[in-house]
C-alpha positions, 0 to 999 in steps of 0.5 A, spaced: 110 819 053 114 813 055 112 807 057 116 801 062 115 794 060 112 789 065 116 783 066 114 775 068 117 777 076 111 782 076 107 782 082 100 784 078 097 788 083 102 792 085 106 793 078 100 795 073 097 801 077 104 804 080 108 804 073 102 806 070 101 812 075 109 814 074 108 815 067 102 819 068 106 824 072 112 824 068 109 829 064 102 831 065 103 839 064 107 844 060 112 848 063 111 855 061 115 862 059 113 870 057 119 871 052 120 879 049 128 877 047 130 873 041 131 866 045 133 858 043 127 854 043 128 848 049 135 852 052 134 851 058 132 858 062 136 860 069 132 855 073 134 850 068 127 847 065 126 847 058 120 850 056 114 847 052 109 853 050 112 860 049 108 866 050 111 872 046 110 878 047 114 883 041 111 890 041 113 894 036 119 889 035 121 883 030 123 877 036 126 870 033 124 864 036 131 859 034 129 852 033 135 847 035 138 842 030 133 836 030 139 833 031 140 835 039 136 829 042 129 833 045 127 834 037 129 826 035 125 824 041 119 827 037 117 833 043 112 838 040 114 846 042 108 851 042 110 858 040 105 864 041 105 871 039 100 874 045 100 882 045 097 886 038 104 890 039 105 891 031 112 887 031 112 880 029 115 873 031 118 870 026 120 862 027 127 860 024 129 853 024 136 851 025 140 852 018 138 849 012 132 845 016 124 847 014 118 848 017 113 845 013 118 846 007 119 853 009 125 858 011 121 861 016 114 862 020 111 868 022 106 870 028 104 877 026 097 878 030 096 877 038 094 869 039 096 867 033 101 860 034 105 854 031 105 847 035 111 844 032 115 837 032 121 835 028 118 831 021 124 825 022 128 826 016 129 835 013 124 839 018 120 841 022 111 840 021 105 844 024 102 839 027 097 845 030 095 853 028 092 859 028 
């Protein structure tokens, strides 16, 4: 969430509620997408809207969720992404960071069971950290 600074010329009876409400409206929802084939996180879909959460159906396949390079902008700003396997199929979801980047020190993370998920955020230095999981 971003905040707007007040300046000395602001009329506090108008500015404070307006700026607070504008900030809250900017990110008060999550964009989600259902996926059943390999994809790159935050790549604009056909609607031109990057997603915050991905619901992945694997059936018997291994689906690769590629993370963008941490230098891509969104990652370096501390944005989070959640990837969840939603079906009971025999397949799995492999979360794969870019190049030599890691997730909690690992080259990849696998989601093999229904409703398993990882919420990830860039650690500010060399890779991704898991901030929530099942």
